[in-house]
C-alpha positions as CSV (number, residue, x, y, z in Angstrom):
1,X,-23.3,173.2,65.8
2,X,-25.4,176.8,65.3
3,X,-25.3,179.8,68.4
4,X,-27.2,182.2,68.5
5,X,-26.1,184.9,71.4
6,X,-27.8,188.4,72.5
7,X,-26.1,190.4,74.8
8,X,-28.1,194.0,76.4
9,X,-26.2,196.8,77.2
10,X,-26.7,199.4,80.4
11,X,-28.5,202.0,78.3
12,X,-31.9,201.4,77.0
13,X,-32.7,200.1,73.5
14,X,-28.8,199.2,72.5
15,X,-28.2,195.7,72.3
16,X,-25.6,193.7,69.9
17,X,-26.8,190.0,67.9
18,X,-24.4,187.5,66.9
19,X,-24.4,184.4,65.0
20,X,-22.2,181.5,63.6
21,X,-22.7,178.2,62.6
22,X,-20.6,175.8,61.7
23,X,-19.7,171.7,61.3
24,X,-17.4,169.8,62.8
25,X,-15.8,166.2,61.8
26,X,-16.3,163.7,64.8
27,X,-15.3,160.6,65.9
28,X,-16.1,158.4,68.8
29,X,-16.2,155.4,70.8
30,X,-19.2,153.8,72.6
31,X,-19.3,151.0,75.5
32,X,-22.1,149.0,77.4
33,X,-22.1,146.9,79.9
34,X,-24.8,144.3,81.5
35,X,-25.1,144.9,85.2
36,X,-27.9,142.1,86.1
37,X,-30.7,141.4,84.0
38,X,-32.6,144.7,84.3
39,X,-29.4,146.9,85.0
40,X,-27.1,148.1,82.2
41,X,-24.4,150.6,82.3
42,X,-22.5,152.7,79.1
43,X,-20.4,155.3,78.2
44,X,-19.1,157.2,75.6
45,X,-17.4,160.2,74.6
46,X,-16.7,162.2,70.7
47,X,-13.8,164.1,69.8
48,X,-14.1,166.9,67.1
49,X,-12.6,169.8,65.2
50,X,-13.2,171.2,61.3
51,X,-15.5,174.2,61.8
52,X,-14.2,174.6,66.0
53,X,-10.9,174.0,67.2
54,X,-11.9,171.4,69.7
55,X,-15.2,170.1,70.7
56,X,-14.8,166.8,73.0
57,X,-17.7,165.3,75.0
58,X,-17.7,162.3,77.7
59,X,-21.2,160.5,79.0
60,X,-21.9,157.8,81.5
61,X,-24.7,156.4,82.0
62,X,-26.9,153.9,83.8
63,X,-30.2,152.1,83.0
64,X,-33.1,150.2,84.4
65,X,-35.2,148.5,82.0
66,X,-38.5,148.4,83.0
67,X,-39.6,146.4,80.0
68,X,-38.4,144.8,77.0
69,X,-38.7,147.8,74.8
70,X,-38.1,150.8,77.7
71,X,-35.8,152.3,80.0
72,X,-35.0,154.9,82.5
73,X,-31.5,156.0,82.0
74,X,-29.8,158.8,84.5
75,X,-26.3,159.9,84.0
76,X,-23.6,162.9,84.2
77,X,-22.6,164.9,80.7
78,X,-19.6,167.0,79.9
79,X,-19.4,168.8,76.9
80,X,-16.9,170.9,75.4
81,X,-16.7,173.8,72.8
82,X,-13.5,175.6,71.9
83,X,-14.9,178.0,68.5
84,X,-12.5,181.5,68.3
85,X,-12.9,182.6,64.6
86,X,-12.6,186.3,62.7
87,X,-13.6,188.1,66.5
88,X,-16.1,185.7,67.8
89,X,-15.3,183.7,70.5
90,X,-17.0,181.0,72.1
91,X,-15.3,178.9,74.8
92,X,-17.4,176.6,77.0
93,X,-17.8,173.7,79.1
94,X,-21.2,172.3,79.5
95,X,-21.9,170.3,82.3
96,X,-24.3,168.3,84.5
97,X,-26.1,165.4,85.7
98,X,-29.3,163.5,83.4
99,X,-32.2,162.0,83.6
100,X,-34.3,160.0,80.7
101,X,-36.8,157.5,79.1
102,X,-35.8,155.4,76.3
103,X,-37.7,153.5,73.9
104,X,-36.2,150.8,72.1
105,X,-36.5,150.2,68.6
């Protein structure tokens, strides 16, 4: 993961910038269930650490197959990252709905 943060100060012409890059080892699990001929649901999650103290993600999706190779997908994603090294702190949770169009190969 690579991160670049910029912060503007209240004083004109003065700004702060910091960046960090790190690599985590990740293990995860994925499941998918067919609900009907065209509808399906899937979920996956992963857990990682190494460069960061801890990172994890949980995603739940539902999809509608339009044709054999195309689908519309909607769901929800929660991603948490905890990185605190050498005076640089990035501890955040990013979450929200997702919507997509998939092409199956």
